[in-house]
C-alpha positions as CSV (number, residue, x, y, z in Angstrom):
1,M,121.9,-33.5,-112.5
2,N,119.3,-32.2,-114.3
3,P,117.5,-29.3,-112.0
4,N,114.0,-31.4,-111.4
5,L,116.1,-33.5,-109.3
6,Y,115.9,-30.6,-106.3
7,L,112.1,-32.4,-106.1
8,I,113.3,-35.6,-105.1
9,K,114.0,-34.2,-101.4
10,Y,109.9,-34.5,-101.0
11,L,109.9,-37.9,-102.6
12,L,109.1,-39.8,-99.4
13,K,106.0,-37.5,-98.7
14,P,105.0,-35.8,-101.8
15,E,101.9,-33.9,-102.0
16,M,99.5,-35.7,-104.0
17,K,97.2,-34.6,-106.9
18,A,95.0,-36.3,-109.4
19,T,95.9,-35.4,-113.3
20,R,92.4,-35.6,-113.8
21,D,92.4,-32.6,-111.9
22,G,95.1,-30.8,-113.8
23,Y,92.8,-31.4,-116.3
24,G,90.1,-29.9,-115.2
25,E,92.2,-26.5,-114.2
26,G,93.8,-26.6,-117.4
27,L,90.5,-26.8,-119.5
28,V,89.5,-23.3,-117.6
29,L,92.2,-22.2,-118.2
30,A,92.3,-22.8,-121.8
31,G,88.8,-21.8,-122.1
32,E,89.6,-18.6,-120.4
33,K,92.4,-17.6,-123.4
34,N,90.6,-19.2,-126.6
35,K,86.6,-18.7,-126.7
36,D,86.3,-21.2,-129.6
37,V,87.5,-23.7,-126.7
38,V,84.2,-25.7,-125.9
39,V,83.7,-29.2,-124.0
40,L,81.9,-32.2,-124.5
41,C,81.2,-34.7,-122.1
42,A,79.3,-38.1,-121.6
43,D,77.4,-38.2,-118.2
44,L,80.8,-37.8,-116.2
45,T,81.2,-34.6,-115.5
46,E,82.5,-34.2,-112.1
47,S,84.4,-37.8,-112.5
48,T,86.5,-36.1,-115.5
49,R,86.8,-32.7,-114.1
50,S,85.2,-31.2,-116.7
51,L,82.6,-29.7,-114.2
52,A,84.5,-26.4,-113.4
53,F,84.9,-25.5,-117.2
54,Q,80.7,-25.9,-117.1
55,K,80.4,-23.6,-114.0
56,K,83.0,-20.7,-115.6
57,F,81.8,-21.2,-119.4
58,P,78.2,-23.0,-119.1
59,E,77.2,-22.0,-122.9
60,R,80.1,-23.6,-124.0
61,F,79.6,-27.1,-122.0
62,V,77.7,-29.5,-124.3
63,E,76.4,-32.8,-121.8
64,L,75.8,-35.2,-124.3
65,G,74.5,-38.3,-121.9
66,V,75.9,-42.0,-122.0
67,A,76.3,-41.9,-125.7
68,E,80.1,-41.6,-126.6
69,Q,79.9,-42.5,-130.2
70,N,77.7,-39.6,-130.4
71,M,80.3,-37.3,-128.7
72,A,82.6,-38.1,-131.4
73,S,80.9,-37.6,-134.3
74,V,79.6,-34.4,-132.3
75,A,82.9,-32.9,-131.6
76,A,84.5,-33.4,-135.5
77,G,81.4,-31.4,-136.7
78,M,81.8,-28.5,-134.1
79,S,86.1,-28.8,-134.9
80,L,85.3,-28.4,-138.6
81,A,82.7,-25.8,-137.7
82,G,85.9,-23.2,-136.4
83,K,85.3,-24.7,-132.8
84,I,88.4,-26.4,-130.5
85,P,86.0,-29.6,-128.8
86,F,88.2,-31.4,-125.6
87,V,85.9,-34.4,-125.5
88,S,85.6,-36.1,-121.8
89,S,84.6,-39.5,-120.6
90,Y,86.5,-43.0,-118.8
91,A,89.1,-43.9,-121.3
92,T,87.3,-47.2,-121.5
93,F,84.6,-45.7,-123.1
94,S,86.6,-43.0,-125.3
95,P,88.6,-43.9,-127.0
96,G,87.3,-47.8,-126.1
97,R,83.8,-47.7,-127.0
98,N,83.7,-44.8,-130.0
99,N,87.2,-45.7,-131.2
100,E,85.5,-46.0,-134.9
101,Q,84.0,-43.0,-134.4
102,I,87.6,-41.6,-133.5
103,R,89.1,-43.1,-136.2
104,T,86.6,-42.1,-138.7
105,T,85.5,-38.6,-138.1
106,I,88.3,-37.4,-135.9
107,A,91.4,-38.2,-137.1
108,Y,90.5,-39.1,-140.7
109,N,89.3,-35.7,-141.0
110,E,92.5,-34.3,-139.5
111,A,89.9,-32.7,-137.2
112,N,91.4,-30.5,-134.4
113,V,89.4,-32.6,-131.6
114,K,91.1,-33.3,-128.3
115,I,89.9,-36.9,-126.7
116,A,90.6,-36.8,-122.6
117,G,90.4,-40.6,-121.6
118,A,90.1,-40.2,-117.6
119,H,90.5,-43.5,-115.1
120,A,93.0,-45.0,-117.1
121,G,95.3,-47.5,-116.0
122,I,94.7,-50.1,-113.5
123,S,94.8,-47.4,-110.8
124,V,91.4,-47.3,-111.4
125,G,91.5,-49.9,-108.6
126,P,87.9,-51.5,-107.5
127,D,85.9,-50.4,-110.5
128,G,87.5,-53.6,-111.8
129,A,88.8,-55.0,-115.3
130,T,86.0,-53.5,-117.2
131,H,87.0,-49.7,-116.1
132,Q,90.7,-50.4,-116.0
133,A,92.1,-48.9,-119.8
134,L,94.9,-50.6,-120.8
135,E,95.2,-50.7,-124.7
136,D,93.8,-46.9,-125.1
137,I,97.7,-45.8,-125.7
138,G,98.1,-48.4,-128.4
139,L,94.1,-47.5,-129.7
140,M,95.3,-43.8,-130.2
141,R,99.3,-44.2,-131.5
142,M,98.2,-46.5,-134.1
143,L,96.0,-43.2,-135.5
144,P,97.5,-41.4,-138.5
145,G,98.0,-37.9,-137.4
146,M,97.0,-38.0,-133.3
147,T,99.2,-36.8,-131.1
148,V,98.9,-38.6,-127.5
149,I,100.6,-37.4,-124.1
150,V,100.1,-39.4,-121.0
151,P,100.9,-36.8,-118.3
152,C,103.0,-37.6,-115.0
153,D,101.4,-35.3,-112.6
154,Y,99.0,-32.9,-112.0
155,E,100.9,-29.9,-113.2
156,E,101.9,-31.7,-116.2
157,A,98.1,-32.5,-117.0
158,K,97.5,-28.8,-116.8
159,K,100.1,-27.8,-119.2
160,A,99.0,-30.8,-121.5
161,T,95.5,-29.4,-121.6
162,M,96.5,-25.7,-122.8
163,A,99.1,-27.3,-124.9
164,A,96.5,-29.5,-126.4
165,A,94.3,-26.2,-127.3
166,E,97.2,-24.8,-129.3
167,I,98.1,-27.6,-131.4
168,I,96.1,-28.0,-134.6
169,G,95.0,-31.8,-134.7
170,P,93.1,-34.8,-132.7
171,V,94.9,-35.3,-129.5
172,Y,94.7,-37.7,-126.9
173,L,95.3,-36.8,-123.4
174,R,95.2,-39.8,-121.0
175,L,93.9,-39.3,-117.0
176,G,94.5,-41.2,-113.9
177,R,91.3,-41.3,-110.9
178,E,94.0,-41.3,-108.4
179,K,95.8,-39.1,-106.6
180,T,99.6,-39.6,-107.2
181,P,102.6,-37.6,-106.5
182,L,103.4,-34.2,-107.6
183,M,106.8,-34.5,-109.7
184,T,106.8,-31.5,-111.6
185,T,106.2,-27.5,-110.5
186,F,104.5,-24.7,-112.2
187,D,107.9,-24.0,-113.2
188,T,109.4,-27.4,-114.6
189,P,109.6,-27.3,-118.7
190,F,106.7,-28.9,-120.7
191,K,106.6,-29.1,-124.3
192,I,104.6,-31.6,-126.5
193,G,107.0,-33.7,-128.3
194,R,110.3,-33.3,-126.2
195,A,110.6,-35.8,-123.6
196,E,112.1,-34.2,-119.9
197,V,115.6,-35.6,-117.9
198,F,114.3,-36.4,-114.3
199,K,117.7,-37.8,-113.2
200,D,120.4,-38.8,-115.3
201,G,123.3,-41.8,-115.7
202,R,125.2,-43.9,-117.1
203,D,124.4,-47.7,-116.7
204,A,121.0,-48.1,-117.8
205,V,117.7,-45.6,-119.0
206,I,114.3,-46.0,-117.9
207,F,112.1,-44.6,-120.2
208,C,108.4,-43.7,-118.3
209,C,105.4,-42.2,-118.6
210,G,102.4,-41.3,-116.2
211,S,102.4,-41.6,-112.8
212,L,104.9,-44.6,-112.9
213,V,107.6,-41.9,-113.3
214,Y,107.3,-41.6,-109.5
215,N,108.5,-45.3,-109.1
216,A,110.9,-45.2,-111.9
217,V,112.8,-42.2,-110.4
218,K,112.4,-44.5,-106.7
219,A,113.8,-47.1,-108.3
220,A,116.8,-45.3,-109.9
221,L,117.9,-43.3,-106.8
222,D,117.5,-47.3,-104.7
223,L,120.0,-48.3,-107.4
224,E,122.4,-45.8,-106.7
225,S,122.7,-47.6,-103.7
226,E,124.1,-50.7,-105.6
227,R,126.5,-48.5,-107.7
228,I,124.1,-48.3,-110.7
229,S,123.3,-45.5,-112.2
230,A,120.5,-45.0,-114.1
231,A,118.8,-42.3,-116.3
232,V,114.7,-41.7,-116.0
233,I,113.6,-40.1,-118.6
234,N,109.7,-38.9,-118.9
235,I,108.1,-39.7,-122.2
236,H,105.1,-37.8,-121.4
237,T,104.3,-37.5,-125.6
238,I,104.1,-41.0,-126.8
239,K,103.6,-40.0,-130.1
240,P,105.7,-37.5,-132.0
241,L,108.2,-39.9,-129.9
242,D,111.4,-37.4,-129.2
243,G,113.5,-39.7,-130.9
244,E,116.5,-37.7,-130.3
245,T,116.9,-38.2,-126.6
246,I,115.8,-41.8,-126.8
247,L,118.1,-41.8,-129.4
248,K,121.0,-40.4,-127.0
249,Y,120.4,-42.4,-123.7
250,A,120.6,-45.7,-126.0
251,R,123.8,-44.4,-127.0
252,R,125.2,-43.6,-123.8
253,T,123.4,-46.9,-121.4
254,K,123.3,-49.4,-124.1
255,A,120.7,-50.7,-122.0
256,A,117.0,-49.5,-121.4
257,V,113.8,-50.2,-119.5
258,T,110.5,-49.0,-120.4
259,V,107.5,-48.3,-117.7
260,E,104.2,-47.8,-118.5
261,E,100.9,-48.5,-117.0
262,H,99.2,-50.1,-119.5
263,Q,100.1,-53.7,-122.0
264,I,103.3,-53.8,-122.6
265,Y,102.7,-54.1,-126.0
266,G,101.4,-51.0,-128.2
267,G,101.9,-48.5,-125.6
268,L,105.4,-46.8,-124.5
269,G,107.2,-50.1,-124.8
270,G,106.5,-50.5,-128.6
271,A,106.9,-47.2,-129.4
272,V,110.3,-46.9,-128.2
273,A,111.3,-50.5,-129.7
274,E,110.1,-49.8,-133.1
275,F,112.0,-46.7,-132.8
276,L,115.4,-48.4,-131.1
277,A,115.5,-51.4,-133.8
278,K,115.6,-49.3,-136.4
279,E,117.9,-46.5,-134.8
280,F,120.0,-48.2,-132.4
281,P,118.7,-51.8,-131.1
282,V,120.2,-52.3,-127.5
283,P,118.9,-54.8,-125.1
284,L,115.3,-53.9,-123.5
285,E,113.2,-54.9,-120.5
286,F,109.5,-53.8,-120.0
287,I,107.6,-53.0,-117.0
288,G,103.4,-52.8,-117.7
289,V,100.7,-55.3,-117.8
290,N,101.6,-58.6,-119.6
291,D,99.0,-59.8,-121.6
292,K,96.4,-59.6,-118.8
293,F,93.3,-58.4,-117.7
294,G,93.1,-56.4,-114.6
295,E,91.1,-57.2,-111.4
296,S,89.4,-54.8,-108.0
297,G,91.7,-54.0,-105.6
298,R,93.5,-51.1,-104.3
299,P,95.3,-49.3,-106.4
300,D,98.7,-49.8,-104.5
301,E,98.0,-53.6,-104.3
302,L,97.2,-53.2,-108.6
303,I,100.5,-51.7,-109.2
304,E,102.7,-54.5,-107.1
305,K,100.5,-57.6,-108.3
306,Y,101.1,-57.0,-111.8
307,G,104.8,-56.2,-111.2
308,M,104.8,-52.3,-111.6
309,G,106.1,-51.1,-108.4
310,V,109.8,-49.5,-107.6
311,A,110.6,-53.4,-106.9
312,A,110.0,-54.7,-109.9
313,I,111.9,-52.1,-111.9
314,K,114.8,-52.3,-110.5
315,K,114.9,-55.9,-111.1
316,A,114.0,-55.3,-114.6
317,V,117.0,-53.0,-114.9
318,K,119.4,-55.2,-113.2
319,R,118.2,-57.7,-115.9
320,V,118.7,-55.7,-119.0
321,L,122.4,-55.0,-117.3
322,A,123.1,-58.5,-117.5
323,R,122.3,-58.6,-121.3
324,K,124.6,-55.7,-122.2
């Protein structure tokens, strides 16, 4: 059993922190380590948690106002001058509104820019469909050379932010607004491009990312009481994908489910399906938003309504087992 399973005793009453808070702390730590780290924001300094960096390093912080397209282009220029820019906004605006500028000025130029899309997913809640980014992983995953990271919790978001500052090339960090369960600790391993096994299993495998890793682990533990052994793999890096781990568990279980707070098209599910279609085809089920826009509501209500709760994951595992 993986060492991370010692955390399971905290599942009933987990500590809650937002991934955007991990990003904010990671920015400060990255800035302390490297004087070339700079932060740009589009009038959402407090919401994206860029505020801590602004207070610590005011001379390295640039407020661009409500101008996400301009922010992407300015960041590209700064990176080509030797800086390591982090651009912060809501995911619906960046990479949503400024997708063309990210494509042309950042990705095409292989600029060393880190894009933080906050308030992603349907769990933004009352803000509604216009602010619920459900397509952003797909947008970023398609761009050549773009690294895409979806941290599962506060600690992982902090580590991902610091790691992003260390690698050369464009990176997309997907962050949530709501406080979500802590699944990892300071000592939990993290490396860009390497998946982490949160629970071992032999009958099926659940590949998951973001805050829904918590639901996936809970579902897998519930299934144990029904004598169904499901592995849970935290795929925090959507690109580059950890094909070795995915292939290992696909071969072992011969049945897989993907879980993400994103459209079922183009995100983690699409990445896993594309990989396995070539390497080792197995029955697949997809948990996510199924070709719909979101709506206003409480985050927990929306997760259930759109079929991403624990019960929905358990049903998906049983469906995929029936197809083996």
